[in-house]
C-alpha positions as CSV (number, residue, x, y, z in Angstrom):
1,M,60.6,-59.2,23.9
2,P,60.8,-55.5,23.2
3,R,59.5,-53.3,25.9
4,F,57.4,-50.2,25.2
5,S,57.3,-47.2,27.5
6,R,54.0,-45.7,28.6
7,D,54.8,-42.5,26.5
8,S,55.2,-44.5,23.3
9,K,51.6,-45.7,23.3
10,R,49.1,-43.8,21.1
11,R,46.7,-41.7,23.2
12,G,43.1,-40.9,22.0
13,F,40.4,-38.5,23.2
14,T,38.8,-39.2,26.5
15,L,35.0,-39.2,26.7
16,I,35.1,-35.9,28.6
17,E,37.4,-34.2,26.0
18,L,35.1,-35.4,23.2
19,L,32.0,-34.0,25.0
20,V,33.8,-30.7,25.5
21,V,34.7,-30.5,21.8
22,L,31.1,-31.3,20.8
23,A,29.8,-28.6,23.2
24,I,32.1,-26.0,21.7
25,I,31.0,-26.9,18.2
26,A,27.3,-26.7,19.3
27,V,27.9,-23.2,20.7
28,L,29.6,-22.1,17.5
29,I,26.8,-23.4,15.4
30,G,24.3,-21.7,17.7
31,L,26.1,-18.4,17.3
32,L,26.5,-18.8,13.5
33,L,23.0,-20.0,12.6
34,P,21.1,-16.7,13.4
35,A,23.7,-14.8,11.4
36,V,23.2,-17.1,8.4
37,Q,19.4,-16.8,8.7
38,K,19.7,-13.0,8.8
39,V,21.8,-13.0,5.7
40,R,19.4,-15.3,3.9
41,E,16.4,-13.2,4.9
42,A,18.2,-10.0,3.8
43,A,18.8,-11.6,0.4
44,S,15.2,-12.8,0.1
45,R,13.9,-9.4,1.0
46,L,16.1,-7.8,-1.6
47,R,14.8,-10.2,-4.3
48,C,11.3,-9.4,-3.2
49,T,12.1,-5.7,-3.5
50,N,13.4,-6.2,-7.0
51,N,10.3,-8.1,-8.0
52,L,8.1,-5.3,-6.9
53,K,10.4,-2.7,-8.6
54,Q,10.1,-4.6,-11.9
55,L,6.3,-4.8,-11.6
56,G,6.2,-1.1,-10.8
57,L,8.2,-0.3,-13.8
58,A,6.1,-2.6,-16.0
59,L,3.0,-0.7,-14.8
60,H,4.6,2.6,-15.7
61,N,5.6,1.3,-19.1
62,Y,2.0,0.3,-19.7
63,H,0.9,3.8,-18.7
64,G,3.4,5.2,-21.1
65,D,1.9,3.2,-24.0
66,Y,-1.8,3.6,-23.1
67,G,-2.0,6.8,-21.0
68,T,-3.4,5.0,-18.0
69,F,-2.6,2.3,-15.6
70,P,-4.5,-1.0,-16.2
71,P,-7.7,-1.7,-14.2
72,G,-7.0,-3.5,-10.9
73,Q,-9.8,-5.9,-12.0
74,V,-12.1,-6.1,-15.0
75,A,-15.6,-7.0,-13.7
76,A,-17.3,-7.4,-17.1
77,P,-18.8,-5.9,-18.9
78,Y,-16.5,-2.9,-18.7
79,D,-15.1,-0.7,-21.5
80,R,-14.1,-3.1,-24.4
81,W,-14.0,-6.2,-22.2
82,K,-16.9,-8.7,-22.1
83,Y,-15.3,-11.1,-19.6
84,N,-13.6,-10.9,-16.2
85,H,-9.8,-10.4,-16.1
86,G,-7.2,-9.7,-13.5
87,W,-4.7,-6.9,-13.5
88,A,-1.5,-8.9,-13.9
89,V,-2.1,-10.1,-17.5
90,F,-2.0,-6.5,-18.7
91,V,1.7,-6.2,-17.8
92,L,3.0,-9.5,-19.2
93,P,4.6,-7.9,-22.3
94,Y,6.6,-5.6,-19.9
95,I,8.1,-8.4,-17.8
96,E,9.5,-10.4,-20.7
97,Q,6.4,-12.7,-21.0
98,L,5.2,-11.7,-24.5
99,L,4.7,-15.3,-25.6
100,L,2.6,-16.0,-22.6
101,Y,0.6,-12.8,-23.2
102,A,0.0,-13.8,-26.9
103,R,-1.6,-17.1,-25.7
104,Y,-4.0,-15.3,-23.4
105,R,-7.6,-15.2,-24.7
106,W,-9.3,-11.8,-23.9
107,D,-12.5,-13.1,-25.5
108,Q,-12.7,-15.6,-22.6
109,P,-12.7,-15.2,-18.8
110,S,-9.4,-15.4,-17.0
111,G,-10.6,-18.5,-15.1
112,G,-12.0,-20.2,-18.1
113,L,-10.7,-23.4,-19.7
114,A,-9.4,-21.5,-22.7
115,N,-6.9,-19.6,-20.5
116,Q,-6.0,-22.6,-18.3
117,D,-2.5,-23.0,-19.8
118,V,-1.7,-19.4,-19.1
119,V,-3.0,-18.9,-15.6
120,A,-1.5,-22.3,-14.5
121,H,2.0,-21.1,-15.6
122,P,4.0,-20.2,-12.5
123,L,5.9,-16.9,-12.7
124,K,8.7,-16.1,-10.3
125,N,8.2,-12.3,-10.9
126,F,5.2,-12.7,-8.6
127,W,6.8,-14.8,-5.9
128,C,8.3,-13.4,-2.7
129,P,11.3,-15.7,-1.8
130,S,10.5,-15.4,1.9
131,A,7.1,-17.0,1.4
132,P,6.9,-20.7,2.1
133,E,5.3,-23.2,-0.4
134,Q,6.7,-21.4,-3.5
135,D,4.9,-23.8,-5.9
136,R,1.4,-22.9,-4.8
137,Y,-1.8,-23.5,-6.8
138,Y,-5.4,-22.5,-6.2
139,F,-8.1,-25.1,-7.1
140,G,-11.2,-23.2,-6.1
141,R,-13.8,-21.4,-8.1
142,P,-14.0,-21.0,-11.1
143,F,-11.2,-23.5,-11.8
144,A,-12.9,-26.3,-9.8
145,A,-15.7,-26.5,-12.4
146,Y,-13.4,-28.2,-14.9
147,G,-10.6,-29.6,-12.7
148,G,-8.3,-26.7,-13.4
149,K,-5.9,-24.7,-11.3
150,A,-4.1,-21.4,-11.2
151,A,-0.5,-20.7,-10.2
152,C,-0.3,-18.3,-7.2
153,G,1.7,-15.2,-6.4
154,D,2.4,-12.9,-3.4
155,Y,1.7,-9.4,-4.7
156,A,-1.6,-7.6,-4.9
157,P,-3.0,-4.2,-6.0
158,T,-4.4,-2.0,-3.2
159,W,-7.9,-1.5,-4.5
160,K,-9.3,0.7,-1.8
161,V,-9.7,1.3,1.9
162,D,-12.7,1.0,4.2
163,P,-14.6,4.3,3.8
164,A,-14.5,4.7,7.6
165,L,-10.7,5.1,7.2
166,A,-10.8,7.8,4.6
167,A,-11.7,11.5,5.0
168,G,-12.2,11.8,1.2
169,D,-11.8,9.5,-1.8
170,Y,-11.2,5.9,-0.5
171,W,-10.0,4.4,-3.9
172,G,-6.4,3.4,-4.7
173,V,-4.7,3.4,-8.1
174,L,-5.3,-0.1,-9.5
175,V,-9.0,-0.4,-8.9
176,P,-11.8,-2.4,-10.3
177,N,-13.3,-1.2,-13.6
178,R,-11.3,2.0,-13.6
179,M,-8.2,3.1,-15.5
180,T,-6.3,5.6,-13.5
181,R,-4.0,8.3,-14.9
182,L,-0.9,9.7,-13.1
183,T,-2.7,13.0,-13.0
184,D,-5.5,11.4,-10.9
185,I,-3.1,10.7,-8.1
186,Q,-3.6,13.9,-6.2
187,D,-1.9,12.7,-3.0
188,G,1.4,12.4,-4.8
189,T,2.9,9.4,-6.6
190,S,5.7,9.0,-4.0
191,H,3.0,8.6,-1.2
192,T,0.5,6.3,-3.0
193,I,0.9,2.5,-3.1
194,L,0.4,0.6,-6.4
195,L,1.2,-3.0,-5.2
196,T,2.2,-4.6,-1.9
197,E,2.5,-8.1,-0.5
198,D,-0.4,-10.3,0.4
199,A,1.7,-13.5,0.6
200,G,1.0,-17.1,1.3
201,R,-2.5,-17.4,-0.3
202,P,-4.5,-19.6,-0.8
203,R,-3.3,-21.0,2.6
204,Q,-4.6,-19.0,5.5
205,W,-1.9,-17.3,7.5
206,R,-2.4,-15.4,10.8
207,M,0.5,-13.8,12.6
208,G,3.0,-16.2,11.1
209,R,0.9,-19.3,11.9
210,P,-0.3,-21.5,9.0
211,G,-3.9,-22.4,8.7
212,P,-5.9,-24.6,6.3
213,D,-5.0,-24.6,2.6
214,Q,-7.3,-23.3,-0.2
215,M,-9.0,-21.0,2.3
216,I,-8.2,-17.6,1.0
217,D,-9.1,-16.7,-2.6
218,G,-7.3,-14.2,-4.7
219,G,-4.0,-16.0,-4.6
220,P,-3.5,-16.6,-8.4
221,W,-1.1,-14.1,-10.0
222,A,-3.6,-13.9,-12.9
223,G,-6.6,-14.1,-10.7
224,F,-9.7,-11.9,-10.7
225,W,-10.0,-11.4,-6.9
226,T,-6.4,-10.5,-6.0
227,G,-7.0,-7.0,-4.7
228,I,-6.5,-5.7,-1.2
229,T,-9.3,-3.7,0.6
230,V,-7.7,-2.2,3.7
231,E,-9.9,-2.7,6.8
232,G,-7.3,-3.9,9.3
233,S,-7.8,-6.9,11.5
234,T,-7.7,-7.9,15.1
235,P,-4.2,-8.4,16.4
236,D,-4.5,-12.2,16.2
237,G,-5.8,-11.9,12.6
238,A,-8.9,-13.8,13.4
239,S,-11.4,-11.2,12.2
240,R,-11.8,-8.0,10.3
241,P,-12.0,-5.0,10.7
242,G,-9.5,-4.2,13.5
243,P,-6.5,-2.1,14.5
244,C,-3.8,-4.2,13.0
245,A,-2.5,-2.7,9.7
246,L,-0.3,-5.4,8.3
247,N,1.2,-8.9,8.9
248,C,-1.8,-10.1,11.0
249,T,-3.8,-11.9,8.3
250,N,-3.5,-12.5,4.6
251,E,-7.2,-12.3,4.0
252,H,-7.0,-9.4,1.5
253,E,-4.8,-7.4,3.8
254,V,-1.2,-6.5,3.6
255,Y,0.8,-9.6,4.7
256,S,4.4,-10.7,4.3
257,F,6.9,-13.2,5.8
258,H,9.5,-10.5,6.4
259,T,10.4,-9.7,9.9
260,G,9.0,-6.3,10.9
261,G,7.0,-5.3,7.9
262,A,6.2,-5.7,4.2
263,N,7.4,-4.4,0.9
264,A,5.3,-2.0,-1.3
265,V,5.9,-0.4,-4.7
266,F,4.6,3.2,-5.0
267,A,3.1,5.1,-7.9
268,D,6.5,6.7,-8.7
269,A,7.9,3.1,-9.0
270,H,10.1,3.3,-5.8
271,V,9.9,0.5,-3.3
272,S,9.6,1.0,0.5
273,F,9.5,-1.3,3.4
274,L,6.3,-0.7,5.4
275,S,6.8,-1.0,9.2
276,A,4.5,-3.5,10.9
277,S,4.1,-0.9,13.7
278,M,2.6,1.7,11.4
279,S,-0.9,2.8,12.2
280,L,-3.9,1.7,10.2
281,R,-4.7,5.3,9.4
282,T,-1.3,5.8,7.9
283,L,-1.6,2.7,5.8
284,A,-5.0,3.8,4.6
285,A,-3.5,7.2,3.7
286,L,-0.8,5.5,1.6
287,V,-3.4,3.5,-0.3
288,T,-5.8,6.3,-1.3
289,R,-4.8,8.3,-4.4
290,A,-6.9,11.4,-3.6
291,G,-7.8,11.2,0.0
292,G,-6.2,14.5,0.9
293,E,-4.1,13.1,3.7
294,V,-0.6,14.3,4.5
295,V,1.9,11.5,5.0
296,S,5.7,11.8,5.4
297,S,8.2,8.9,4.8
298,S,9.0,9.0,8.6
299,D,5.4,7.8,9.2
300,Y,6.2,4.4,7.6
């Protein structure tokens, strides 16, 4: 019988060696995962920035054709409109959605059955990639009356601020029942917000914590009640008004899922990242178009 030496036998991993290897792999994954998450969030934030940039340019192209920005909301009757409409439908031809625009019925309300196929159409131009639940729909009024729904988005016009936060005019640029011209923006187009994030609606979000669904209206991209009225909220987001300027509640306040702030497109079509640490007064000054406040870019 042949004899084999101890050295000729195949030697496998011991249990201790295997545990050491697994521990090293776990440490490497732990080190790598935050870096991957940072890269992913940076890419999502960049796409969000691009979305707002395109919407800002669309609003400027509308102004170039009509001499004004569209109203932030049509609360009928107003001008030539006999029914309620949201701001976003006005810019559809300028974001390569001419066919969808052609199907929209201006002689019917935005939430009516005749416009259901348009408002239920999801548009990625209005989605922030960092927001959870990308395919969100709102089922509340007026859609509930006929079993309809509306596709949601994450961007909103800044209608106005609480008069208590403004020394002068408290209106923004895209406001209800008003068509603003560039010459009306007395505070400077580079210091006046057109659109910003109010993400996650219709689910309620407070300080990054999800609440009940279908709780916050104004979520549909084509909706009538999409606008932001800056009041601020308590730091926990539970009530308004309060000292928190952004990212505390998505109940018609500035809110995003980006770390440290939220994106906004200004009236000159540039996009800036608003710091979550900015004061409520500074945010209010950036929203008003003719408040007379002096704000520098270092303030936000």
